[in-house]
N, C-alpha and C positions, 0 to 999 in steps of 0.2 A: 334717843342714849341720854341719857340725863347728863348735866354737865353743868361743875359746879360757875357760881355766879360771876361775874366779870373782875368785880373786887378781890376777889379767893384765887383765880387763876394769877394776877399781877400780882399778889401779894408771893404768891408759892414761886414762881416765877425769881423773882429778885431774889425772896429767900438762897432757891438751890446755887443762883448766885453766890451770892453771902458762903455761904457754906460747900462750898468748891472749893472758893481760895477765887474766884473771880474775880470777883468785888472785892478788895483787898480795904485790910483795918483804915478804921479812918478816912475811908477815900469818898468822895461825896458821888452821890447815887445820880443820876437822869433828874430833872428839875419834876416836878406836876405839868407845868406843859410838855415839855416834855412826851413822858408817859400817858396823858392826853392826848398830843397825835401816836405815837407809838401805837395806841392799843383802841381806837378810835373811841373812846369813851366821855364821860364825864368828867371833867375836876372831884365832884361832890364823889366819887369813885374811885380814882388815883387817889383822896383825901382819905377814907377809911382803909384803902391797903397798905397807906402808908403809918396812916394812926398803929392796924392789926402787929406792922411787925417791928413799930415803938414799944407797944406792950407785950412785946413774946425777947424785948428786948435790945433784938438786928439792931436797930437804927437812930441814932439822935436827929430826933430836928431842930436844928438853929434857927429861929426867928431871921427873915430877911436874911438867911444865906445859904438856906437849902439843908437838906438830909446827909446823914454820914455813916458811914457803917462803924456798929461798934463793936469794941473785942472780943470772939467770942470764945468763952475760957475750959470748951471743952479743949481737947489734946490736938495734940496738932499732929499729925498723920507725915508720917515722913518718908509713908511708898505715891508712883506720881502716878498717874493715866494721863493720856492726851487722846480732847479731842482734835481733828479736825476735819474739820467741814464748813466748805467751801458754801453750802445754802443757806447756813445756818440763820444768816442775818434777813435774806428773802423767804425763805421754806418756812411757810406754818412747822409743818409736820417735825422737820428736826429741832423747831425752839422746844419739844414735848418726849420728841424722843431725848436729844439730850440734858433735856433737866429731869425722867429722870435714873438717866443716866449718873448726872451727876449727886444726888443724893442718894442712891444708896453706896455708890465712889465714898462719901460723907462716912457713912456707917461704918463699912469694911471697913479704915485703918486708913481709905484717901484720896489722896487730892487732887482738882484734874485741871488743867491748862489746856483751855480751850483758842483753839482755834477758829478765829469766826464773831460773831456780833447776834447775840440771843439780842440785844435789846435796840439794838440800829436797824438803819437798812442797807450797809452798808454790805457786800459779798467778799469774799476770799480770796484775792490774784491767785494762779500761777509763781511767782514769783514770791508773793508771800508765805502761803502752803510749804513753796522747797526752801528757806527759811525756818518755817513754826518742827519742819521735817530734822534741819538740824540743830533747836535747839532740843529738842522730843530726844533725838542720838547725847546728845552734851549733857541733857540730865540726864538720863538713863532712869527716862521711865520704862516703866514693864512693857502695857500695852498703849498702843491707842487702836481707836475707831473713828474708821476713816472711810467719807460718803465719796467717790470719786466726781471729780470732774463733769460736767457736761454739756454738749450745746458750743464745742467745738471741734473742729474738723484733727484735731490732737494732741483731742482724751485720752485715745486708749496707751500714749506715748509718756504721756505728760505720769498718768496715772499709777503705769504700770513701774515708774521709771523714780513714784513714789516710796507704794509701796513695797517692791523689793530693796528701798534701798534702808527702809526703818526695818527690812526682817534681815536685812544682808550684817546689820548693828546690835541683831538679837531680841531685837520687840518684837514682839507681840501683834497681829493686826487681826479688827476683825470687822470686817466692810460693814456699809450698812446703807440697805435699801436696794444697793445696784452690785452687779461686779464690775473689776476691770476693763471685761473684752466684751466684745459685739458679743449678744447671744446668734447659736446655742451655744459658742465656746464658756469655758468656763478655766474661770483663775482655780490656783491653787491658794489660794487661801480661804478662809469662815467667813462665808456671811450668815448676815440676818435680816430678813425685811420680809412684808405681803407677797402672798402666792399670785401673785401677779396675771399667771396662766387662767386659775380661778377668776378672778376679777374680773379677764377682758371675755372669757365666758358669761360671766352673772349678768354683766352686761348688755351683753348683746343678744343673751336669750331673751330678757327681759324684754327687747327691742322687738323678737322678733313674736313674742308671746304679743303684745299690746299691737303687730300687724305691720310691722317695718320692711319691709325685702329690697330695700336699697338700698344702707347703710353703709358710711363711709369713715376710713378715720383721719383724723387729722393730728397732725405733730407738730410741733420744732424741728430743722435741720437739726442733726447729728446729737439728738437725745439720749439719754441713758441705753443699759442695756435692759430696763425694765421695761422700756419705751414698748420695744420690739416685740417680748413678752406677755404684753397686754395685747399686740397684734394678733399674737399667736393664736391666744383666748382666743379672737377675738375671730376672729378666722376658722379656727377650729366649730363655734357653734355653727356660724351659718353652714359649711357644708353639712355636719350636720341633720340640718333641718334642709340642707337638701336646698338652700340661695345659689344660687352662680354668684361669682362676685365681677364685676367688673373690673378692666387690669390699671384702672386708674380708684381701686375705689383706698388708698393709701394716697394721702395728701401729705406733702413738705411740705411747709409755710408759716409768713408769721402771718396768724389769725387778726392780725389789728390792720392789715395792709389788705384794706380795698379790690384791688384791681386779683389777689391774689382769694377776697372770698367770692367775690364777683365770676370769678372762671370757675370754681367748686359749687358752685349754681342756679351756671347757668343750666338751659332746659329744664330744670328739678328733676338732674339725674336720681336726686338720694334726696329721701324724704325723713334721715337720719341722720346725722355727727355722732360718734364717740373721740371721747377728745383722748388727747395723751393724761388730763390731769385738772385742775379747775381754775386753774389761773387764763388755759388754754380755753376751756369750756364761754367759763367769764368774758375772755379777753373775743371772743368769736362771738358770741351771740351778743356782744355793743354795734361788733361789725356788720351782728342779721339786722339790728333794729336801722343802723345805718340804710341798709339794703331794703328799708320796708318788710321787710320777710320777719318774720308772727313767729315769736315760739312758746307754745308748740304748734299753735294752730297752723302755720305751712310747712316747719321742719323742728324736727329733736334735738334734743344735745342731749348730751351725758358726759360727764369724768368723770376722772378718778383721783382721792385723798380723801374727801370729806373735811374741806377746811373748812374756817370757822364763815368765810364772807358769802361757801356755798349757799347757805339759806335765808343771806339778806339781800340774794339779787331781786330784779324785778319782779324776774320768776325764779324761784330757788329750783336751787339744782339736780336733779336725780347723780349720781356718782356713787359708788365703792369708798368704804369705811375704811380707812386705815388704820389700824389699832398701835397708837403709838406710844400710848404706854405700856403696853405689851414686849413692842419695840427694843425698844430700850429696857427692860427687866431681865429678856430673853438676849440682847446686847450683851449684855456686861458678865450673868452667869454664861454663857458662849465664849468669853474673857479670860474668866475665873478656871475653866475648866482646860481653856489652852496653857495658861502660863502654868495650871495643873501637871496635866496628862501633852506635854509637849508632843509628843511618840503619832497622838490622837488624828487620822485622816483630815485633812480640811471637809468642812461640816456647809451645807446649805439648810436653814432656819428659816422655813414660810412659814409663815402668819395665818390663818383662817380671815380670805374677806368679810366683809359684806355689804351689802346693797342697802341704798337709801334711798328708796322714794318717792322724789318734792314732784313741782309741777312741770322740768324741763322735758320730762319724757310724755308729753300728753297719759301721763297713765289714770291722773283724774279728770280728765276731761272724758280720755274713752266711757270711763262709770259715770258721768252725768249722761253719755251721749247713750248708752244700756239703758241707766236709766228710764230716760224721754220712750227710749222703745218700748218698756218692757208697761209705760204706763197706757201709751201708744192701744 
């Protein structure tokens, strides 16, 4: 799938922040050094992105001081929407989704109040989220895009409290990526994300076709409900292929924990690991390397999300591609429809996932071996 050059992605992200109101008039933008670190790129690439924004009249660059937002002459939106996204500062897919939402909001006469940071590594705390919830109510926003919290034992309680508080105040809520409640339960809020069941099925079926018969699923404790749905998809694929599931085929733990991964790989009970997301997969691959287990030679690994660094790992990661821009567009239009038709029943809009095949699943190794056998 083609991607824009990095300087375009940098300028797009900053432009979206300016046009959505996240960066105010005359506000100083992150320095070039900060952007180099944030995007993992070179200073010339960042400088080109900033020159593009300057040419558009969106920023002014002051020698020795930095880059600042110029006043945008377009009419100031009077309607407001909120973004309450705990993973915005740390989860790549949310940056793309929220950027798309912000751009569409601006075109349609809305400003956006951001809850989270698209240009820092900080994440949104639960206390801050509840404060933002009250801010949204005080400012009478028309709707809020909410990505529920995960990785904590009180996820469901906090998420329900925030979403219900917004709805009781007359604010429409669209959930991003995941539901409030544990699978297979379903809340009565609109939800937009990828079809996680189909994604899990795709990954497992791909590994089975490569000859894997002992597949495990690895996730962090208290992961989002979307992870349970991915597990269900994997389970369905294995059962359809008449592969017996070990009682411990789903493992919950920290992929950076040597003790956890050593137990996971003891006795070579599994020949492939499907991970809850790309970050878990990348950390697991690093720990496997510490344990002198090669990927994909001795064990195969797959992830979920198709984040930017999936292609940059020592062994590029096989994963499920999330159509993030399409999720952003669909979420925005779902909220607009909810505002226009509040009596409609709650909907779950699931977009089609796609498999991105790379080296970590052993597909190319299998192809090479097949080629050798043919030549022989």
